[in-house]
N, C-alpha and C positions, 0 to 999 in steps of 0.2 A: 282614723276616720272620725269626723265630728258627728254630733248628734243630728245635726241638720242633714248631713250627707246620708246618714243611716236611714233617716226618715224618708228622704227622697228615694232611696233604693227600695224601701218597703212599699212605697206608693207605686213605683214602676212595676213591682211584682204583682200588684193588685190590678193595675190598669191594662197590662199587656200580657198576651198569651206567652207562657213559658216555652222556651225551646226544650223539646223532650230529652235531648242529650245533655245540654249544659244547664238548663234552668230548672231542673227537677232533681231533688236529692235521691240518692239510692236508699235512703231510709236510716233512721237513727239506730236500727238494730242490725244493719248490714254487717257481716255477711250471713248471719243466721236467717234473717228475713229481709228480702230486698224488694224494692219497687221495680216494676217491669213496665216498659213501654211496649205495647203489642203492635207489631207491624202486620202479621199474617195470622189468619185463623184457618183451621183445617179445611174449610170449604172453599178457600180461595184457589182459583185456577190461574191467578195472576200473582207474580211475586212482587209484593210491595216492599219498599225500602225507604227509610228515613233519608230525606235529602239533608245532608249534614250542614249545608250552608244556610238554608231557609228554615229548617225545622218542620217542613211540610212532608207529608207522606206522599211518595211518588210511585209511579209504575216503573219497576226495574225491567221486567220482561214477562211475557206469558210463560207459564210452566210448559216445558217442552213435551212432557209425557203425561199420562193419566194419573201418576202418583202425586199425591198432595201431602203436605206436611201433617204428620199425625198428632201434632200438638199446637198449642198457641206458641208463636215464635216472635221474638223481639229482642230488645236490648236492655241492659242495666244502665241507667243514667250515671253520668259522671264516672265512667270507666273508659279505659283506653288500652288496647292491646299493643304494647310497646316492648321495650327491651326486657323488662322483668317477666312478662308473660312468655316471651320467646325463650328466656333462660329456663323457665319451668318446663317448657316443651322439650328443650334439649335434654334436661335431666330425665324426663320420662321416656324419651325415645332413643337416647344415645346418639342422636344426630348433632351436628355442629352448624354454626352459622345461621341459626334460626332467629327471626325477629317476629314480633307481632304484626298483624295485618294492617294496623293503623286505624282500626274501626273500634266502636264501642264493643264491649263484651256481649256476645250473643247468648240468649237463654231460651230454652224450650220449657213450656209450662203445661202440665197435665191437669185437667179438671173434668168432672162429669158434666158441668154446666155448659150450655151452648152460648157462645158469644158470636154474634152475627157479623161483626166487622172489627177491624183493627183501629188504630189511632186512639188508644185509650190506655189508662194506667191500671195495674192491679198489683197486689202484694203476693209474693211467692216464697216458698221455703226451698232452698237449694238442697238436693240430695245426692248430687254427683255430676258427672260431665262426660262428654265425648272429647277425647284427645284427637284433634283434627288438624291436618295441614292442607291449606288451600293455596295452590300456585306457589308452593315453596315457603309459605309463611304460616305461623301459628294462628289458628282460627278456632279456639275452643268453643264448644257449645255446652253451657251449663244446663243441667237437667233439674227441673224443679216441679213442685206441686203447688197449686193455688192454696193460699192460706185458708184453713178451716173448710176445705173441700170435703164433702160428705163421703166420697169414695176414695180419693187419692190423698186426702189430708193426713191420713195416718202413716203414710210412707215417710221414713226418716233417713233411709240410705238406699243406694242404687241397687242393692241386692234384692230389694222388694219390687223392682221395676223391670225384671228380666223379660216379662211378657211384651213390653213395648220397646225395649232397647233395640231389638233387631229391626223393628220398623223405622226407628230413627236412623240407624246405621245405613239401612237400604236407601232411605230418602236422601241423605246427605252424600252418599256415594254415587248417586245417579241423577240428582236434580239438575246438574249442568249438562247432561247429555252424554253422548258417546265420546270416546277418547280420540279426538282429532288433533292433528298438528296445529299448534297455535291456540287451542282452546284451553282455558284454565282447567286445572285438574284438582279434584278433591280427594283426600285420602283420610279415612278414619283409622287412626293408628292404635286406638285402645279406648278403654272405659275406666273411669276412676270414681271413687266414692266421695262421700260428703266432706270429709276433712280436706281432701285435695281441692274440691270445688270451692270451699271457703277460702283456701289459700290463693287460688287463682283470682277470685273476686277481689281479695285484698291487694294482690299484686297489680291488678288492672286499675284499682283505685289509686295506687301509688304512681303507676304509669301516667294516669290522667293528671294527677297533681303536678307531676314533672313536666308534662306536655303543655298544660294550661295553668301555669303557675299563678296563683292568686285568684283565679276565676272561681274555683270551688269555694274558697273562703267567702267571697262576695255573695255567692248564691246562698250559702249557709246563713250568712248575716241577714239577707233579705227575708228569709223564712223563719228566722229566730223569733221566739215569743217576745212580744213587746213588754218591756219592764213596766210593772205597775207603779 
């Protein structure tokens, strides 16, 4: 890429809103600290979801029951749940034929602070994850705490989060409603710690690079510091 092309790319990154999935970096310290795009906050009675084509936050569906997500919920940019994430799920569960769900990697973030709405970025420290299968595909939920949070910021691994894990498991086991024929089914198969969570994040980043070859490098270049 020429210097002129690189300058044009940087100019576009300043003039136009970044796509939350493709146009934002996961962070230069990922997987230890990651950027999170928040879609849902605990007070939401509507399930919001990133529209992967436009990059806008859209209404997916009203929550069917009174239970709401007990944490901030969103995605890690420039991740993709593909073959590598599926293979990790196979290793953990002993099942075969699993692939990722084809979406960005989901993440739940705990904080004492109240954020009134989604459609924003924050930085979080992964401490573990839920091993989850949704409609027969790997659908991991990374569990994290907001960076420098006064209450949760001291958590470093999932064993410190036992008090909230049951709430997350209940939410993800029931948020799609009752088991009816033809309805997508969600199953939480287990819980894992910080090291496995970091490995899943790295695997999803590799899946993203394979799925969107070259795009991540262009985004990194657009956000790279300008040479003096």
